[in-house]
Structures are given as structure tokens and as C-alpha cells.
N, C-alpha and C positions, 0 to 999 in steps of 0.2 A: 504494500499500499504506499503510494507516494504522498508528499505533504498535503497536495491539493484534496485527494481522496479522503485523507484523515480529517481535514478541516470540514469537509462536507459531512463527514460521519459525525463529527463533534456537533455540528449544527443540528443534525437529525437527532441525536441523543438530547440535547437541550430543548429542543422543540416537544419531543415527547415526554419529557420528565415533569412530574407534578410538583417538584421542588428544586432547590439548589443541587447541583452536581459538582462535588469536590474536584480540585485539580489531580489530587492522587488516584481518585477513582478513574477519571478519564485517562490518566497516565497508564493505570493497570489495564484498562480495556483496550488500549492501543499498543500495548507494550513499548511505551516510550518513556522518558524521564519527565518529571513534573515541569521541568524548565521547557522542555519542547512544547508541552501544553500552554504554558504562559505565552510563549512566542506565537503559537497558533491562534490563540484567543486575541492577541494583539492584531494579527493579520485579518482575522475574521472581522473585528471591530472596524479596521480601516477600510475594508470592502462595503461597510454598510450596516450590517445587523447590529443592534444595541444589546450588548452583553453587560450585565452589572455583576461586579465582584462583591460577594458578600462573605461574612465570616464562616458560613457553612458551604460556600462554593459559588458556582456561576449560575446566573440566570439569564435566559434569553428575553428580552422585552420586545416582542414583536407586536405590531399593530395588526390586529385581525378585524378591523372595522370594515363593515361593508359600506357602500357608497352608492347614492342615486340622486339624479337631479330631477327636481319636481317643477313643472310649470304651474304657477297659481295666480289666482285673481281673487280680490276681495277689496272691501272698503278700508279706509283708515281706522275706523272703529273696529274692525276685525282683526287688526294686526296682532295684538296681544294674545287673542284667542287662538289665531293660526300658529303663532309661535308656541304657546303653551301646549297645544294638542301635540306638537312635534316633541317637545322635550318631556312631557309627561309620559309619552309611550317609549321614552328611551333613546330619542334621537338627539343629534347635535346639529344645530344650523350653522353650517360652515361659512356660508356667504349669502349674499343676494346680488342678483345681477339682471340686467335687462338687455334685450336686443332691440336696438334702435336702428330703423331702416336707413338712416342716414349716418349715424355715428357709430354703428356697429355695437359691440358688447362692452358695457359699462358695468364694472364689478366693484363691490365693497365686501370686505372681510367682516365677518361677524362673530363667529366663534361662541354661539350662545348654546350652552348646554344644561341651563337650570332656570328656574322661575327668577332667581336672583339675577342671572345675567340678562334676562329678558327686561327686568324691571329697570336695571342700569341704562340698558339700550333706549327704552321707552322714555326715560328722563332726559336722556341726551336729545332725543328727536323732539320731544315736546318742549324742551327748555331753550332751544336755540333757533336760529333763523333758517336752519337746514329742514328740507322737505323729504318725505320718503321717495326713494329712487323710482318705486313703482309708479308714482304719479306722473312721470314722464311718458309712460307707454300706457295710458288709461287703465292703470291698475294691474297689468299683466307684468309678471316677473318670474324669476327662476330662484331656486334654492338648492345648493348642494348640501344633501342631509347625510350624515354618517350614522351608523349604528353598530351594534354588536353583532348583528346577522341580517341576512336577507329577509328572514321572517319578521323581524322587527321593523324593517322598511315596508314590508307588506301591510303591517298593521297600521303604520303611519299613513300609508297611501290610502288604505280603505278609510280611516278616519277622515283625512282630508276631503276625500271623495263625498263621504257621507254629509259634510258640511257644505259642500259645494264650492270648496276652493279650488279644486284641480281644473286646469284649463287645457285645451286642445292645442296641439301643435299645428302651425299653419305651414303650407308649402314653401313660403318665402323665407322661413327661418332657417338659420346656418345647419348645414347637413350634420355637423358633429353633435348638435343638440338631439337630432332625430335618432342618430345611430346611438347615442348614449341612451336614449329612451328605449330603443328597440333592444339593446343588449341588456340594459339593467332592468328595465320595466317591462319587457316583452310587449312594448306599445301601449301599455296601460298606465304608464307613469303620468301622462297627461291626457286624462280621458274625458275632461268636462267640455263644455261648449263654449265658444267665444272666439272673436277675432280682434286684433289689435288695429 
């Protein structure tokens, strides 16, 4: 087994482990010294995966969050309800963006994962001279939502649909939005009616 194969195997062990895996244990599994494992971990970290060293061993911190783009439409008075519906079901609202036929995509980062985050956001919007981005396109906008699983995203999609917040994709919208919907939401991501 060469170094690259060993590092791939170390990643596999860490992914499948329920807890920390000690350097000594890894050294024994791959018949190498503990120092070789330390070097392997450093090389793995340099290539991207986040590995945390604890007193009991190494833990792989991988993001397993599912992601989906939703096209939505609602009134200003429904903003809080829309966002709370998402976070209450376990979603995180990563951004808000619009597609303007003249200016293209205009995006703002949100990172809303709790009702507290939503309240801070609502205070900023209501307390200043800024307006909601959605109002540039007659209320139509998009959110990238992340969650722990596709099943959670399905629950969010169902709840948004039941409240009438989902909007239908139009033919003039950028193809990447449609492909994202087809890939992630099997074309149900944006199943409401409406045009911009």
C-alpha cells in the first residue's frame, strides 16, 4: 500500500468511526509508525478535509449538509413566516438572490439558522433605509437552503408549498437555476404559479 492509498484508507476509517480514532490505532492498522500517521493527517488536511486532533484521537469534521434552491414569492408581511418555516424544520437560509432580466443575478448572504438569526435580520431590514431584495422583482426571489438531509429539504419544500410561497420557474430564467431544480428537486422545487 502506497502513501496515497493509505491516506484514502485513513479517511475511510475516520468517516466510518463513531468517535475519535487514536494515532496509535491507525499506526497499528496500517503497520506504520505513529509519526507516519501524523504526516499523513497533515497531508490530508492540506488537501481539504478538516480533521480535528483531540486528546482521544482524530475526528473527521465533514459537512454532510444537503442543499437546494427554492424560488419563492410572498409579501413583505410574510417574510418572517417564510424564514421561520424553513429554520423551524431544520433548514438554514444561506442566501437570498434575484434574477433581474437586465442586471442578472443579484445575491446577498444571509446565514439564517435560527429564529434569533431571523429577528436580527428583520431588525436590520426594518431599522434602516434598505429594502428587501425581492421587491426589485415583484416579490420573486430565491433562497439556497441547506439541511441535514434531502428528507428535511423535502419537508421544507412541502411546507413552503402548502403556504403558497413556492413559485414556478420561467423559461427566461438562467439555465443553471433550472438544472439545479431538476437535479435537486426533480422539478418540484419551484412548483407554484406566477411570473415576474
